[in-house]
N, C-alpha and C positions, 0 to 999 in steps of 0.2 A: 346625831339625828334623833328626833323625837321618837320615842317608842310608843306603841299603842297602849291604851288603858289596860288595866289588869284584865287578864283573860276571862275572869268570871263575869265581867261586864259584856263580853262579846257573845251575844245570844242571837240565834235565829228563831223567828216566830212563825208558827203555822196559823194562817189566817191573817186578817187585816187589823186585828186588835192592836191599837197603839200606833198604827201607821199614820204619818203626817198627811195633810191635805195640800200642802204647798212646799215645793222643794226646788232645788236648782236642776236636778236631773232625776229622771226615772229610767231605770235599766230594766229591760224586759228579757228575762231568761237568766237562769242561774246555773248554767253549765260553766265550764272553765273560763270561757270568754266573758260571759256576763259577770261572774264573780270577780274576774280580773278587772273589768271596767269599773265595778263598784268600788274596789279597793283603790284603783288609780285615782278616781274622782274624789273619794273621801279623804285620801291622804294629801290631796291638793287643797283641802279645805272646803269642798263643795258639800251642800246638803243633798243627800242621796237617798232615794227609795229604790230598792232592787226587789223585783218580784218574779215569781214563777207560778204557772198554773198548777204544777204538780209538786215537785220537790227539788231540792238542791241535787245537781248531778243526775237528774232523771233521764236525760237524753243521751246523746252521743258520748259525752264526756266519761260515762262510766263503762262504756263498751270498748275501750281502747286496748292496746296490747300492754298497757301499764309500763310504757317506756318513755324516756326523754331522749329522742333521737338526735344524733349529731349531724344529720343531713347527708350521709354518704349516698343514699339512694338518689337524692336530688342532684348531687354532684355527677353521678353516673349518667343522669338524664340531661346534663348540660345546664342545669338550673343553679348556677354558681351562687347567685345572690341569696336564694332560699337556703342553700346548703350552709353558707357562712352564717346567715341569721340563725339557723337551727343550732349550729355549733355554739354560737355566742349565748343563746338563750339556755341551752343545756348547761353550760358552765355557770351561768347566773343561778339557775335552780340548784345545782349540785354544790356550789361553793358559797353562795351568799344567802339566797332567800329561803331555801328549803332543804338543807342538807339532812334534816331529820327524816325526810320522806323519800330520799333518793340514795342510790348506791351504785357503785360501778358493777357492771355485769360483763363477764367474759363471754364471748361468742366464739363457738368452735365450728369451723367448716371442715368436716371430715374429708380427707382426701381418699375417698372410696373409689371403687371401680367406675362409678357413674360420673366422676369428675376427671376430665382429661387434664393432661399436663398444661395444655394451653389455657384451660379454664382456671386452673390453679394459679398460673402466672398472672392472669388478668385479675383474679381476686386479691392476690398479694399486692399488686399495684394499687388496687382500690383501697385496701386497708391502709397502705402507706399514705394515700391521698387523704383518707379519713383522719389519720394522725396529724397530717398537716393542717387540716381544719381545726383540730383540737389545739394545736400550737398557735394558730392564728387567732383563736378565741381566747387564748391565754388561760386555758384550763390546765391545771398542774398534772404531772405524771403520777403523783400520788393518788389523785382522783381517778384518772384513766390511764393505766399503764400502756407501755409500748406494744404494738402488735408484733407477733413473732410466729415462726413455724415451730411445730412440736413433733416429737417422734410418735411412732405408732403406739408405743407403750404408754406415753403420757396422754395421748388422745383417749385411750381406753380408761385411764384414770379419771379423766374429765367426764367421760360418758361410757360407763361400763356396758351399757346395752348395745353399743355399736357392733355390727358384724365385723369380726376380726379378719375374715378372709378378704383379701384384696385391699385392705386398709394400708395406705402408705404413710400415714401420719395425719397432721391437721394444721390448719391456720387459725390462730387465735387473735381476735380483735376485741376491743372494749367499747362499751357504750353505756348509757345511763338507764337505770331501772327505777320505776316508782314503787314504793310500798303499795300504793293503791291510788288509782286515778280519782275515784270519788272522794277519797280522803283528802287529796290535794284541793279539790273544789270546795269541800267543807272548810278546810283550813283558810282558803282565800276568803270565803264568805264571812267567816268569823273574824278574820283579821280586818276586813272591811267594817264589820260591826264595831270592832274595837276602836276604829278611827271615826266612828259616829254614824255610819250608814245604817239605815233601817232595812233589814233583810227579812222578807216575808215570803213564805211558800203558801200553796193553796190560794193564790191570788191571781185570778185569770184576767187578762186584758181583753176587754170587749171591744174597745176602739181606742185609737191613739192618733194624735197629731203631734207636731213639734212643741205644742204648748199645753196639751191637755190629754189626760189618760183616764179612761173609764175602766174601773176595776170591779170584779165580783169576788167576794169571799166564798170560796168553794166549800167551806165548812158550814157557814150560816146562811148563805144566799144574799147577804148584804151587798149592796152596790154603792160605790162612791166615785166621785170625780176628783182627780188630783191635778192641781195646777202646777206647771213646771216651766222652766226656762229651756229645757232640751230633753229629748228622748233618744235613748240608744236601744235599737232593736238587736239583741244578741240571742235570738231564738233558734239559731242553728238551722236544722233542716226544716223548721216550721217558720222561718223568717218571711217567706213569701206569702204566708197566710195573713200577716200583719201589714205588709207593704206589697201592693200588687205589682210594682215595677220589678221586684226581685224575681229572677228566674234561676232555679237550681236544677242540677242533674245529680241527685243523690246516688251514691253507690254503697253497696252493702259489704261490710267486712266481717267475716265470721271467724270465731275461735271455737275450738273444742277443748274441753277440760278432761284431763285424765289424772289418775293418782300417780304420785312420783314413782312408786314401785313398778309401774308399767314400763318405765324407762330406766329402771335399775339404778336409781340414785343419781340422777343427772346433776352435775356440778357446774355446768355452763350451758348457755343457750345454744341449741343446735341450729345450724344454717344448712338447709338441704335444697339443692337446685331442683326446680320443677322440670321434669323431662321435656325435652324439645324446646326449651327456652334458655337463652343466654343471660337473661336479666331478671327472671322471676325466681323467688325462693320461698320456701315455707320454713317457719321457725318453730322450735320447741322451747318454751320459756319457763324455766323452773320458778316456782313461787315459794314464799316463806313458809306457808302452812301445809306443805306436803302435796301440792298439786303442780301440774304442768299445763300450760296453755299452748295449744297448737294453732298457728294462724299464719297467713291471713289471706282471705279471699278478696276479690274485687269484682262485684257483680252489679251491673246497672239496675236501678229500681224504678219501676213505672207505677203510676197511679197514686192514690192517696197515701200520705205518710202515716205509718202505724205508730202508736204510742210506744210499743215495744216490738222491735223487729224480731223475726224468728229465723234461726239457722235452718237451712234446708238439708235434707238427707244427702243430696248430691254434694253439697259443700263439705259436709262432715266426712263422707267417704273419700273425697279428694284429699283432704288434709291427712287423714289416717294413712292413705296409700303412699303419699309422697314421703312423709316422715318414716313410715314403716319400712320403706325400701332400703334404708341404711342400717336397720336394726337387726340384731340376731334373731329376735322374735317379732315378726310383724305385728302391728297393732290391729285389734279387732273391734268391732262395734260394741261389744260388751265391756271394753275398757273405758268407754266414754261414760263419765259421771256427770257431765254437764256440757252445755254449749251456749254461746251468746253471740249476738250479732249487733253491729252498730251501723248507722248510716252517716256517711261523710257528706257534709253540706258543700258540695262542689258547685261553683258557678257554671251556668250553662255555656257550653262551647262545642265546637265541632270535635269529632274524634271519640274514642272510647273513654270511659271514665278512668281507666288505668292511666291514660295519658294526660288527663286534665291537670293543670298546675295546682299545687297546694298553696300558692300565694294567696294571701287574704286581700279582701277589698273592703273599702269603706265608702258607702254610697249614701247620698242624701236625697230623700224623696221630695215630691212636689209639696207635701204637707209639712216638710221640715224634720221628718224622722230620720235619724242617722242609723243606718244598718251596717253592721260589721259581720262579714261572712267569709267562708272559705278558711284557709289556714289549717292549723293542726294544734294539738294540745301543747306541744313543746313551745310554740311561739305565741301562746296566749297573751303574754305580757306586752309584746310589741303590738298585737292587735288591739289590746285595750288602750295603750298609749295613743295609737293613731286615731281611735274612735273618740277619745276625749279631746284630743287636739282639734278634730273636725267639728266638734260642737261649738268651739269658740267661746266657751264659758269662762275660761280663765287663762291668764298669761303666766301662771305659775308653772314651773317646769315639772315634768314627770319625776316622781321619787322612787318608783318601784324597783328600779335596777338594783338598788342597795338596801331595800326595805325588807328585813327578815319577817317571815310569817310567824304567827303564833306557834311556839314550840321550837323554833329554829335556834340553832347554836352551832358553833364550830364542832367538827366531829370529835375532837379531843374532849370538849366539854360534854357532848352527848354521851360519851363513854363513861362519864362519871355520874350520870343521872341515876338515882336510885329508884327502883321499881321493877315490876315484871317486864321481861324482855319484850313481850308483845306490845304492851302499852307504850314503852319507850320508842319502839319502832314506829308506832302509829301517832303518837302525840308529842314525842320529843321531850323538851323540858316541862311540858304540861302534864306528863304522866303522873307525878305525885299529886297534882291538883285534881286530876280525873279521879284518882283513887280516894283522895280525901273527901271530895264532894260526894262520891257514892256512899262513903261511910256516913257522912253527915245526913244525907237524904234518907238513907235506908235504915241506919242504926245497926247494920250487919257488920260482922267481923271481916277484916281484910282478906283472910284466907278464903272465905266463901265468895267474896266479890271478884277475886282474881283466879279462881279455879277454872282451868280451861274447859270449855264446853265443845260442842260439835264445831269443827272447823277452827278450833283454837279460840273462839270468841269467849269473852268474859262478861259477867254480869255488870262489872264496874263500867265498862265502855258503853254498854247498852243503856244503863241508867243515865250516864252523861249525855248520850245521844238524845234522850228525852228532855233533860233539864236545860241543856245548853245548845243543842244542835237542831232543835225544832222537829224532832221525830214525832209524828202523830199516830203512827200505827206500826204493826209488825213489819209491813213491807218496807217502810222507811228504815227500820232498824236492821233487818236482815239483808236487804238488797242494796242499800246505799251507805248507811252509817258503818256497817260491816259488810263483807262480801260473802257471807255464808251462803247466800242465795245462789251463788254460781254453781254450787253442787247440790243437786236436788235432795239427796238423802240427808246431807248435813242440814239443809234448811228445814226439812221436816222435823229432824231431831232437835233443832234449836228453837222451834216455835214456842214451846212452853217457857223457855228462858226469856224470850222476847216479851211474852205476855206478862210474865212476872215483873220484868223491868218497868213496863208501862204502869202496872198496878202499884209498884213501890214508889215510882216517881210521882204518882198522883196522890199518894197518901204518905208524905214524908214522916220519918220518925220524929 
């Protein structure tokens, strides 16, 4: 299989400078779906312009739980097709296209006093069904080990903060975890650029039909019209603002961020049943840089769609209470160091948003715009494939099932990559390139460029974010190129480092 061009050629551009006026395909939206569409199209040989009014991963794609789900929840709801598709796509991400950005994550269901023996039996059956999905997707046990029951002592080793009184042991299951959802989207966008796509942020769509798109450069105010053979609307929760036939019922999913020491060094994701429900759970998800995310809520959203959703105090309290119920020391509001919320782009239907299907849809408007909507992060690749097939632009088959993203390599090869552990986790085999480019651009010593700052962020990755990933300001750097912004205090402390990166990148040595 043809590999993409050298990664240094794969650049994202802020504004419309250098954007073509005539292409095969315009992709609107640079979340995970839009970036996936751009890569699918470019890898099939199409001339692609992909744009976003704001930035890469500006919307829903950066507000996820940072997981690649195997579909167990959908299996429990009887959505077998979606469950199988999720398991297959999880395996593709973890073993072929992005092993550098994924890892196996153990999930612990503590068998505490609030979990009856009947619930425990039902959960064990569900975990075995999830393992059957793994086997059906041909994902190896090395990637995702077998589910099992563990003793009380072992449960406390996995999660030392659990309340020991009444604890009977635990059930352990495995699923996939992302290093960072926004990092995956950036990697997709740059891989698309490596295959020839033009990827531009700060480029707002003013009007679109299936053959013409009017754009405005949000940095300069310049407008231009691009001729095209097809348009894919991948604007997520904003898709209906571009195509009036699209009707969405967004729901808000909220997460709370706490420091890892608030949960005593958690080594596995905690699964905690919501009181009074047999099918709802709250999760505590440990992250690489010493934080834990608590999630997830599902609240319907009415009215205009905000650029950045905000978590409510009610949702924050709910998540703290549910997780805190199984801990020796309940969580308090002062333990919260950050919170974030995202909007799911669910197609309008009857019933509550929690019951709406996560199956995606590809719809063609009266003016010829192809909209892809619904779905979820894990299945972005299939969504992109279906969208490109719907345009009718090419009879070349989709290649993305076996196409490694920039930085990807088998796990044994990744273990041999030289460089700071954080850079290898976030850039894979590109880590040495990221550091070398930062040295070249800034003239600084490696030691200064890789010294961990607030939230673990390094000057090297911030500089690379400007020179190759299209970061135009500190918000791009702290909130999307890195995720320092998820913790308010860390973001404030990292602000001078981000400003310095912008200055160094603008005046290379």
